[in-house]
VOBA-1610 file (N, C-alpha, C; in pm, whole numbers, padded with zeros to 5 digits, always signed):
BEGIN
Unk+01556+00846-03126Unk+01676+00825-03044Unk+01620+00868-02914Unk+01654+00748-02801Unk+01580+00810-02674Unk+01701+00858-02589Unk+01666+00846-02444Unk+01744+00920-02350Unk+01886+00804-02380Unk+02021+00877-02364Unk+02125+00785-02351Unk+02159+00709-02508Unk+02088+00732-02611Unk+02135+00701-02756Unk+02261+00776-02743Unk+02363+00677-02836Unk+02458+00744-02872Unk+02590+00676-02787Unk+02547+00682-02655Unk+02664+00606-02566Unk+02672+00480-02599Unk+02592+00405-02614Unk+02609+00286-02645Unk+02672+00241-02749Unk+02632+00342-02872Unk+02675+00318-03014Unk+02851+00296-03021Unk+02894+00199-03078Unk+03053+00215-03086Unk+03098+00116-02966Unk+03031+00116-02846Unk+03060+00048-02723Unk+03017-00143-02718Unk+03079-00178-02724Unk+03028-00330-02752Unk+03005-00411-02574Unk+02928-00324-02486Unk+02912-00367-02370Unk+02825-00486-02394Unk+02877-00570-02283Unk+02793-00718-02310Unk+02726-00686-02196Unk+02586-00632-02217Unk+02524-00612-02077Unk+02442-00760-02052Unk+02356-00716-01971Unk+02245-00827-01873Unk+02187-00943-01953Unk+02184-01055-01893Unk+02069-01132-01978Unk+02190-01276-01966Unk+02281-01279-01930Unk+02355-01411-01923Unk+02266-01521-01828Unk+02201-01467-01731Unk+02168-01559-01612Unk+02268-01622-01538Unk+02264-01689-01447Unk+02353-01823-01366Unk+02468-01707-01326Unk+02586-01820-01286Unk+02694-01729-01195Unk+02805-01710-01297Unk+02751-01752-01440Unk+02870-01720-01502Unk+02849-01588-01573Unk+02931-01467-01611Unk+02910-01349-01678Unk+02940-01377-01838Unk+02874-01304-01882Unk+02922-01320-02043Unk+03047-01303-02086Unk+03078-01317-02183Unk+03207-01271-02273Unk+03189-01175-02362Unk+03266-01101-02392Unk+03273-00964-02508Unk+03298-01036-02629Unk+03318-00959-02697Unk+03354-01039-02875Unk+03509-01081-02850Unk+03596-01018-02788Unk+03726-01085-02783Unk+03739-01202-02677Unk+03611-01241-02637Unk+03641-01372-02514Unk+03671-01320-02380Unk+03701-01188-02348Unk+03701-01154-02211Unk+03579-01141-02143Unk+03585-01194-02013Unk+03502-01167-01946Unk+03413-01033-01919Unk+03305-01004-01927Unk+03214-00909-01904Unk+03254-00858-01799Unk+03209-00717-01781Unk+03240-00677-01611Unk+03053-00695-01578Unk+03075-00732-01430Unk+02951-00740-01381Unk+02834-00639-01405Unk+02698-00641-01404Unk+02631-00538-01449Unk+02641-00435-01365Unk+02661-00442-01235Unk+02700-00323-01148Unk+02779-00231-01174Unk+02906-00296-01218Unk+02987-00189-01300Unk+02943-00121-01447Unk+02889-00202-01508Unk+02813-00119-01614Unk+02744-00023-01607Unk+02642-00066-01515Unk+02534+00066-01471Unk+02624+00189-01401Unk+02715+00149-01340Unk+02777+00234-01275Unk+02845+00322-01341Unk+02907+00271-01470Unk+02966+00342-01548Unk+02879+00433-01628Unk+02778+00392-01682Unk+02675+00477-01761Unk+02618+00591-01681Unk+02595+00563-01517Unk+02555+00644-01435Unk+02689+00757-01422Unk+02785+00731-01411Unk+02885+00819-01438Unk+02918+00903-01534Unk+02920+00852-01644Unk+02893+00898-01807Unk+02777+01043-01791Unk+02661+01003-01730Unk+02558+01117-01713Unk+02566+01178-01637Unk+02629+01180-01499Unk+02680+01299-01436Unk+02786+01352-01503Unk+02898+01302-01553Unk+02952+01377-01657Unk+02929+01472-01778Unk+02812+01415-01780Unk+02754+01521-01927Unk+02690+01642-01821Unk+02666+01607-01710Unk+02581+01757-01629Unk+02430+01774-01715Unk+02425+01914-01718Unk+02318+01971-01790Unk+02257+01922-01929Unk+02374+01859-01967Unk+02315+01810-02116Unk+02275+01702-02121Unk+02277+01607-02011Unk+02210+01470-01953Unk+02072+01490-01963Unk+02012+01404-02000Unk+01858+01385-02003Unk+01811+01359-01871Unk+01918+01294-01836Unk+01917+01201-01696Unk+01951+01307-01557Unk+02001+01461-01591Unk+02023+01575-01514Unk+01945+01576-01415Unk+01837+01600-01401Unk+01740+01599-01263Unk+01742+01496-01177Unk+01764+01375-01245Unk+01793+01258-01143Unk+01902+01252-01098Unk+02031+01227-01186Unk+02174+01239-01148Unk+02169+01355-01027Unk+02125+01477-01029Unk+02148+01581-00936Unk+02083+01548-00798Unk+01987+01464-00812Unk+01905+01432-00687Unk+02002+01317-00606Unk+02104+01265-00673Unk+02166+01158-00594Unk+02290+01214-00492Unk+02285+01154-00352Unk+02379+01180-00255Unk+02516+01210-00331Unk+02600+01327-00300Unk+02711+01324-00309Unk+02816+01202-00275Unk+02775+01131-00180Unk+02878+00991-00142Unk+02783+00889-00155Unk+02803+00793-00190Unk+02702+00684-00174Unk+02720+00670-00051Unk+02590+00558+00002Unk+02600+00502+00154Unk+02592+00367+00151Unk+02710+00305+00096Unk+02765+00205+00089Unk+02850+00183+00213Unk+02895+00099+00262Unk+03016+00101+00371Unk+03131+00133+00350Unk+03146+00011+00207Unk+03292+00058+00115Unk+03338+00211+00070Unk+03223+00253+00055Unk+03232+00420+00014Unk+03268+00513+00126Unk+03242+00433+00280Unk+03284+00542+00407Unk+03428+00563+00415Unk+03471+00679+00441Unk+03627+00730+00464Unk+03673+00603+00618Unk+03743+00600+00591Unk+03802+00496+00719Unk+03787+00530+00816Unk+03809+00657+00884Unk+03770+00692+01010Unk+03622+00719+01047Unk+03514+00723+00967Unk+03400+00726+00979Unk+03365+00562+00972Unk+03404+00481+00918Unk+03380+00346+00907Unk+03451+00275+01040Unk+03538+00324+01100Unk+03574+00278+01238Unk+03470+00299+01301Unk+03439+00442+01327Unk+03352+00482+01416Unk+03208+00408+01412Unk+03161+00409+01315Unk+03062+00306+01260Unk+03036+00156+01345Unk+03168+00093+01296Unk+03188-00048+01362Unk+03171-00046+01500Unk+03247+00054+01551Unk+03279+00052+01703Unk+03133+00049+01767Unk+03092+00183+01700Unk+02938+00169+01792Unk+02837+00053+01775Unk+02874-00035+01661Unk+02803-00170+01661Unk+02851-00252+01762Unk+02971-00233+01807Unk+03008-00329+01924Unk+03050-00457+01877Unk+03058-00561+01928Unk+03068-00699+01915Unk+03022-00763+01763Unk+02907-00705+01759Unk+02819-00760+01649Unk+02892-00752+01517Unk+02996-00650+01504Unk+03024-00620+01372Unk+03189-00672+01362Unk+03218-00763+01460Unk+03330-00823+01467Unk+03377-00885+01311Unk+03444-00867+01244Unk+03496-00923+01107Unk+03461-00840+01006Unk+03355-00726+01015Unk+03290-00652+00929Unk+03407-00555+00873Unk+03499-00518+00936Unk+03586-00439+00894Unk+03683-00533+00758Unk+03715-00618+00783Unk+03802-00701+00663Unk+03683-00734+00549Unk+03568-00760+00603Unk+03472-00735+00475Unk+03450-00653+00389Unk+03432-00550+00474Unk+03422-00380+00416Unk+03557-00364+00308Unk+03692-00422+00371Unk+03792-00374+00275Unk+03795-00443+00150Unk+03754-00585+00176Unk+03738-00665+00043Unk+03627-00611-00036Unk+03492-00575+00005Unk+03428-00545-00082Unk+03476-00376-00172Unk+03553-00308-00076Unk+03594-00170-00131Unk+03743-00213-00227Unk+03795-00322-00219Unk+03901-00354-00313Unk+03853-00429-00449Unk+03724-00488-00440Unk+03651-00541-00543Unk+03592-00414-00617Unk+03515-00331-00554Unk+03467-00212-00615Unk+03562-00147-00696Unk+03703-00103-00652Unk+03783-00021-00736Unk+03837-00095-00826Unk+03857-00227-00804Unk+03916-00326-00917Unk+03822-00330-01049Unk+03700-00319-01000Unk+03585-00349-01129Unk+03593-00196-01188Unk+03596-00074-01118Unk+03581+00040-01172Unk+03717+00051-01238Unk+03845+00024-01183Unk+03968+00053-01299Unk+03953-00017-01411Unk+03870-00163-01427Unk+03843-00235-01541Unk+03755-00189-01619Unk+03657-00105-01579Unk+03570-00011-01666Unk+03646+00067-01738Unk+03725+00149-01676Unk+03785+00303-01749Unk+03911+00219-01830Unk+03964+00140-01799Unk+04054+00080-01887Unk+03987+00021-02022Unk+03855-00073-02008Unk+03825-00109-02104Unk+03726-00026-02193Unk+03636+00057-02117Unk+03553+00169-02234Unk+03593+00302-02175Unk+03667+00370-02131Unk+03689+00480-02085Unk+03727+00558-02256Unk+03785+00503-02315Unk+03849+00574-02448Unk+03747+00579-02555Unk+03637+00513-02505Unk+03517+00501-02610Unk+03364+00592-02568Unk+03429+00667-02429Unk+03298+00799-02387Unk+03330+00901-02455Unk+03197+00964-02452Unk+03213+01118-02523Unk+03245+01181-02380Unk+03281+01123-02271Unk+03345+01227-02138Unk+03429+01164-02117Unk+03536+01213-02044Unk+03632+01176-01956Unk+03563+01121-01807Unk+03629+01019-01791Unk+03601+00941-01659Unk+03719+00902-01588Unk+03740+00905-01463Unk+03844+00859-01388Unk+03783+00746-01292Unk+03888+00675-01229Unk+03839+00524-01103Unk+03730+00574-01018Unk+03762+00731-00988Unk+03679+00731-00868Unk+03520+00806-00914Unk+03499+00835-01037Unk+03386+00868-01113Unk+03299+00721-01108Unk+03351+00634-01173Unk+03298+00519-01196Unk+03263+00429-01033Unk+03356+00460-00946Unk+03327+00407-00754Unk+03186+00463-00750Unk+03182+00613-00781Unk+03097+00687-00711Unk+02912+00605-00817Unk+02940+00584-00886Unk+02822+00532-00997Unk+02800+00417-00928Unk+02889+00317-00904Unk+02864+00194-00854Unk+02817+00194-00726Unk+02854+00292-00652Unk+02798+00335-00517Unk+02622+00370-00537Unk+02597+00438-00626Unk+02468+00497-00640Unk+02405+00359-00658Unk+02436+00278-00797Unk+02366+00161-00821Unk+02356+00075-00713Unk+02475+00050-00625Unk+02482-00062-00505Unk+02379-00018-00409Unk+02383+00105-00378Unk+02304+00150-00258Unk+02128+00145-00307Unk+02105+00166-00432Unk+01966+00145-00462Unk+01926-00001-00522Unk+02012-00081-00529Unk+01932-00210-00575Unk+02021-00340-00506Unk+01982-00342-00365Unk+02058-00422-00268Unk+02060-00562-00332Unk+01953-00608-00338Unk+01955-00771-00432Unk+01972-00797-00574Unk+01985-00680-00625Unk+01964-00718-00783Unk+02105-00744-00843Unk+02215-00716-00750Unk+02361-00716-00784Unk+02458-00809-00688Unk+02438-00942-00718Unk+02545-01026-00609Unk+02672-01036-00638Unk+02721-00945-00729Unk+02851-00975-00806Unk+02943-00856-00741Unk+02933-00776-00640Unk+03002-00685-00597Unk+03141-00762-00536
//
């Protein structure tokens, strides 16, 4: 058994490999969570495991706050957009849509998989995990 073994046992996570614009479905026929939400959930689980996680050294190296615009506190985002000037016109609304999407997917992840995990997670934990994934794989996940 390798790192993370046991986490996926009992979880029927319809992980990557579907290709195309359609997401895979799970055994019940429901649409699967996007890969960024699934991986964000797994990263959040490893953070919750703390020093017991095989991945603890890597998780501990991650920033406390993801470096995504949608993760910025509202005042910080506003200041950043003002600093960009007219070129940032319309970005505020786009960031808010992205934030709503991230929170919606995190809520779905907790609702669908939370009871099956060996740690307790809330929506903010999964949002943090999704932010870490998103900030490190800018082109790999187009379904935020």
